[in-house]
N, C-alpha and C positions, 0 to 999 in steps of 0.2 A: 470296536466302533470308533471311525475317526470322526471327528466333529470339525467344523460344521457337517451334519448329515443331512441329506435331503433325497427322499425316494419315494416312488409313487407305487402305493400297494393295490393288489386287487382282489384281495380277499382278507377274511379275518385271520386265517392262517399265517399270512405274509406279516400282518399288523402283530400277532403274538410273537413271531420269530424276531421282528425288531424290538420288541418289548422286552423279551428274555435277554437279548444282548445288551441292552439299555440298563436291565437290573444289575449284571454283572460289573457295571463301572460305578454305581452309587455306592455312598458309604455314607455312615451316620453323620449327620449335620447337612447333609447337602439337601437343597430345597429344589423343587421341581414346579415350574409354572406351566399350567397347560392351558391353551388359548384356541378357539376355533368356534365355529357356529355351532346352534344346538343340534344333536343327533349326529356330530360328525365322529363322536367316538372317542373323548375324553375320559369317560370312566371306564369303557371297555381297555383303553391302553394302561390305566392305573391297574385294573384289574388283573390284565397279563402280567404286568411287572410283578405285583404282589403275589401271584401264584408261583414266581421262582423262589419265595421266602415262605412257600407253604401257607399262605394267608387265602382263604377260600370265600371269607365272607364279605367281600369288597362291595359296597353300594354307593349309590350316588349320596353325598351328605348335602343334597340340596335344602332338605329342609331342617337338619341338624346342624347345619353350618359345618361340623367337623366330625369325622369319624377317625376312631384309633383302632388300629390294628396290631396284633402281635403274632410273629411267625419267627422264623430264624433272625428277622429284623422286626423292630418296631418301627410302625408306619402312622403318621397322622395325615389325613385327606381332608381338605378343605374345599368347599364351593362357595365362592363369592357371588355368586348369580343372584341371591334374593336379600344380600346386603343392601341395605339403603344409604348408610354413609360409613366411611372409615373408622368413626368412633366406635361403632357396634362391635368391629373388631376389636378395637384396643379393649373395650369393656369386658369381653370374654377372655383376655389373657393371651390374646393372638402370639404377642412375642415370646411369650414362655413356651410356645410349642416350638419355636425355632431354635433345637439345641442340639448337642453334638450327641445324643442318646436316640435320635429318632432320624428318619427322612421323611421330608414333609412334601406332599403333592398339593398343589392349590389350581383347582380349576376355575375358570375365567378371571383368572390373575391380573389381566390388565386393567379390570375394572378398578382396582385401587392400587395403582403404582407406588404410592406414596408410603404404604405399609410395609414394602416388599424388602428382604434383604439385598446388598449390594452384590451378593455373589450367588449363582443360580443357573440350573439348566433351565431352557426354555423349549418346550415342545409346543409347536403349531400344527394343528391338524387342520386341512381344508378339503372340501370335496373337489375332486378332479372332475368326476362325473356320475352318473347314478350308482357305478359300481366301482369305483375307484376313491381313494384319498391320498394325498400328499402329505407325507409327514417330513417335517424339519425338527431338527434337534441342534441347539447351539450351546454354549457355556458362556457366561459373563463372569 
């Protein structure tokens, strides 16, 4: 996968193929920020990446704030949507999750940029129309 990456997908299968390719470039310590409207497919994308690591129990961490998964790689999966202030993230030890032993995904990451690391992958998903999505992946 060459970054920056931009592609319009017309099916879930196309999204899964992009996620599988993306999964292969991720390493421990990587942080992946996911942004996009409600229902655009952020959790679906994480689920597809995690399936490459043998993880099948991926679900939205909206109410739990963070889910931890173990497969061939260890993954932390955050959702900032229900967080009211950045202090809540610091109180649960958010920065401790960002380490060289896991890959961390953060949905709705743009809500609290002040807690994010300086290096990350950014996955932007947006509705192109009723049946298509645009997927953009960049690295900072």
